[in-house]
C-alpha positions in Angstrom: 100.9 101.3 90.7 103.1 103.9 88.9 104.8 107.0 90.1 106.6 106.0 93.3 109.9 107.2 92.0 108.6 110.4 90.5 106.8 111.2 93.8 110.0 110.8 95.7 112.1 112.8 93.2 109.7 115.7 93.4 110.3 115.8 97.1 114.0 115.3 97.0 113.7 111.8 98.6 115.0 108.4 97.6 113.0 106.0 95.4 112.8 103.8 98.5 110.8 106.5 100.3 108.4 106.6 97.3 107.9 102.8 97.6 107.3 103.1 101.3 104.6 105.7 100.7 103.2 103.7 97.9 102.6 100.8 100.3 100.4 103.2 102.4 98.4 103.9 99.3 97.8 100.2 98.8 96.5 99.8 102.4 94.1 102.7 101.8 92.9 101.4 98.4 92.4 97.9 99.8 90.3 99.3 102.6 88.3 101.6 100.3 87.8 98.8 97.8 86.2 96.5 100.4 84.0 99.3 101.6 82.9 100.1 98.0 81.9 96.4 97.4 84.8 95.5 95.1 85.3 91.7 95.2 88.6 91.5 93.4 91.5 93.9 93.6 94.6 93.0 91.5 97.8 95.1 91.9 101.0 95.0 89.9 103.7 95.0 92.6 106.8 93.7 90.9 107.4 92.7 87.3 109.7 90.2 85.6 111.6 93.2 84.4 112.0 94.9 87.8 114.9 92.6 88.7 117.0 94.9 86.5 116.6 97.9 88.8 119.5 98.9 91.1 120.2 96.1 93.6 119.6 98.4 96.6 116.1 99.1 95.4 115.4 95.4 94.6 116.6 94.4 98.1 114.4 97.0 99.7 111.4 95.8 97.8 112.0 92.2 98.9 112.3 93.4 102.5 109.1 95.6 102.1 107.1 92.6 100.9 108.3 90.6 103.9 107.6 93.3 106.4 104.2 94.0 104.9 103.2 90.4 105.2 104.3 90.4 108.9 102.6 93.7 109.7 99.3 93.3 107.8 98.3 89.7 108.5 96.2 90.5 111.6 94.3 93.2 109.8 93.8 91.0 106.7 92.3 88.3 108.8 90.1 90.8 110.7 88.8 92.3 107.5 88.3 89.0 105.7 90.8 89.6 102.9 92.0 86.7 100.9 95.6 87.2 99.7 97.0 85.7 96.5 100.6 86.2 95.3 100.6 85.4 91.6 103.6 85.2 89.2 106.8 83.2 89.0 107.2 82.9 92.8 110.1 80.4 92.8 112.6 83.2 92.0 112.1 84.9 95.4 114.3 84.2 98.4 113.2 81.0 100.2 112.2 82.8 103.4 110.1 85.3 101.5 108.5 82.6 99.3 107.7 80.7 102.6 106.0 83.8 104.0 104.0 84.2 100.8 102.8 80.6 100.9 101.9 80.9 104.6 99.9 84.1 104.1 98.0 82.6 101.2 97.2 79.5 103.2 96.1 81.5 106.3 93.7 83.7 104.4 92.3 81.2 101.9 88.9 81.0 103.6 88.4 84.8 103.8 85.8 86.0 101.4 85.0 89.7 101.7 87.6 90.8 99.1 90.3 89.0 97.2 93.6 90.8 96.9 95.8 89.5 94.0 99.4 90.8 94.2 101.3 90.2 91.0 105.0 89.6 91.8 107.7 88.6 89.4 104.9 88.8 87.0 104.7 89.5 83.2 101.7 89.0 80.9 103.9 87.4 78.3 105.6 85.1 80.8 102.2 84.1 82.1 101.0 83.1 78.6 104.3 81.2 78.0 103.8 79.3 81.2 100.2 78.5 80.4 101.1 77.2 77.0 104.0 75.2 78.4 101.6 73.5 80.9 99.3 72.6 78.0 102.2 71.1 76.1 103.3 69.2 79.2 99.8 67.7 79.5 100.1 66.7 75.8 97.0 68.8 74.9 96.3 68.6 71.2 93.4 71.1 71.1 94.2 74.6 72.3 91.2 76.9 73.0 90.6 80.2 74.8 89.0 78.2 77.6 92.1 76.0 77.9 94.5 78.9 78.0 92.4 80.7 80.6 92.3 77.6 82.8 96.1 77.5 82.9 96.8 81.2 83.7 98.0 82.3 87.1 94.5 83.9 87.5 92.6 80.7 86.8 89.2 80.8 88.5 89.4 84.6 88.9 87.1 86.8 86.7 88.7 89.0 84.1 89.1 92.7 85.3 86.3 95.1 84.6 88.5 98.2 85.2 92.2 98.9 84.7 93.5 102.0 86.5 96.8 103.5 85.3 98.3 106.1 87.7 100.9 108.7 86.8 99.3 109.3 83.4 101.0 106.2 81.9 99.4 105.4 78.5 100.4 101.8 78.2 99.5 98.4 79.7 103.1 97.5 80.6 102.8 93.7 80.1 100.0 93.5 82.7 97.3 90.9 82.4 97.6 90.9 78.6 95.0 88.1 78.2 92.6 89.2 80.9 92.2 92.9 80.1 90.9 92.3 76.5 87.6 94.0 77.4 88.6 95.9 80.5 87.7 99.6 80.7 90.7 101.9 81.1 91.0 104.8 83.5 94.1 106.9 83.3 94.9 109.5 85.9 97.8 111.9 86.3 97.9 111.2 90.1 101.1 109.5 91.2 100.5 106.2 93.1 101.6 107.5 96.5 98.9 110.2 96.2 96.2 107.8 94.9 93.8 107.2 97.8 90.1 106.7 98.4 88.9 109.8 96.6 90.8 109.0 93.4 89.5 105.4 93.5 85.9 106.7 93.9 86.4 108.9 90.8 87.8 106.0 88.8 84.8 103.8 89.7 82.3 106.6 88.9 84.0 107.0 85.5 83.7 103.3 84.9 80.0 103.3 85.8 79.3 105.8 83.0 80.8 103.5 80.3 78.8 101.3 78.0 80.5 97.9 77.8 80.0 96.5 74.3 82.1 93.4 74.1 82.2 93.7 70.3 78.5 94.4 70.0 76.9 97.6 68.7 75.4 100.0 71.3 71.9 99.1 70.0 72.5 95.5 70.7 73.8 96.2 74.2 70.8 98.4 74.9 68.4 95.8 73.6 70.0 93.2 75.9 
């Protein structure tokens, strides 16, 4: 969800204002995704590297996470949204970690759409943690299936579509294992301006693609 800072800067506002508007985009995209029939929506909200940002910004983001949980729980329940926070959650303040756990527990039986919020997340960190779990279990045979079963996203299908806002041309340590065959959609639209129409465009772009998974186009068409 890139571009919050640039969006704010273009308007002479603080980065905090950009993050606040970005949270409104998330509300809109979650609602639109459910209406479009998307079953899994995964958003990169806070990376393992984001702790290096100015303390004022980090503190605001922690408070924004907390307020969002408080303010959105009723609507999440009404709209049958299951909420997952995935990442190294133990680094968060105890009260925020408790709220995250309570929100996940309260929504665990909801099934219309699953919202995965990646926080204190990094693709490399996730792979390190998965391998460490396998070592702790004294596994002697490492396979793709074994690694997948120990990722934060275990039990969740790999993404079909990866959307990059703000014209960013990199994956930024996001779901490095899971996006091996994801289709990419890059848009110049900054995240606070990314709403239902932009999501519809991204999905329509995705629907025009031929997904080969290493096969030739002839093989895909024959299947």
